[in-house]
C-alpha positions, 0 to 999 in steps of 0.5 A, a space after each residue: 240639259 245633256 245634249 244626248 237626250 236631244 240626240 235621241 229625240 225624233 220630234 223636235 221644235 226649234 223656236 225663237 224670235 225672228 233672226 235668232 237662227 231657227 231655220 239655220 240651226 233646225 236645218 243643220 240639226 236635222 242633217 246631223 240627226 238624219 231628220 226631215 226639216 220643215 219650216 212653218 213659214 213655208 207652209 204658212 206663206 203663199 204667193 204674193 205674200 198671202 197668208 194661210 188660214 188658220 185651219 189650212 195651216 193647222 191641218 199642215 202642221 198636223 201633217 208634219 206632226 203626225 209623222 214619226 220624225 221631224 224637226 219643225 222650225 218656227 213659233 206660231 203660238 196658235 200651232 202650239 196645241 198641235 205641234 207640242 202634242 207630238 214633240 219630245 224636245 223644244 230647242 229655244 234659241 234665245 239670243 239678246 235683243 241686240 244680236 237678234 235684230 242685228 241679224 234679222 237686219 243683216 239678213 233682210 238686207 241681204 235678201 233684198 239685194 240678191 232678190 232671193 225668193 224665200 220659199 220656192 214657188 211663192 215669188 215672195 221676196 224681201 224688199 227695202 220698202 217691206 223691210 224698213 217702211 212697212 207695218 209688217 216689217 221683219 225688223 219691227 216684228 223682231 222688236 215687238 215680239 221679243 219681250 213676249 217670246 221671252 215671257 211666254 216661253 219662260 212660262 211654258 218651260 215651267 208649266 206642267 202643261 208641258 212637263 212631257 217636253 224636253 226644253 233646251 235654251 241656247 242663249 249665245 251662238 257659242 252655245 248654239 255652236 257647241 250644241 251642234 258640234 256635240 251632236 256632231 260628235 255624238 252621231 259619228 261615235 254611234 
């Protein structure tokens, strides 16, 4: 896909398995394109790891997506009908399973050691117990959702239901970096 098409998009959803780099890529792309950035995890997670009810989450997603310009990162399949009715481009970070698991593990360990609050005001922090010894482990989630994500996004890219959306599938850190660099160069020449 021609990166120039994406550089003109003003409503972008960045998707991919946990650990693929959605938030990092989304923030950087938002900065380059001058678009507001939103993270679905931040809209979803309440203090003490309490989940937002679907009705409330969809209202929050609708509030973001009804704006004229945004980058939204995150999967949350149940939000697709809301966010994709407005989206112009979906960027899928589709790294290998080994790389994704390595990255999510490294990130989780770093967060455990730093005790960094993940979303301001929530108090939510990664812990060794939650990361390695819980049924809610982000590492386990990345492993178990990887195949389903690939199957689903591949099917959605080919579906006539989503023919109004431009899809960009980036499969390596090198292609991700090249995309961002190309966007940066395009913006400086405008």
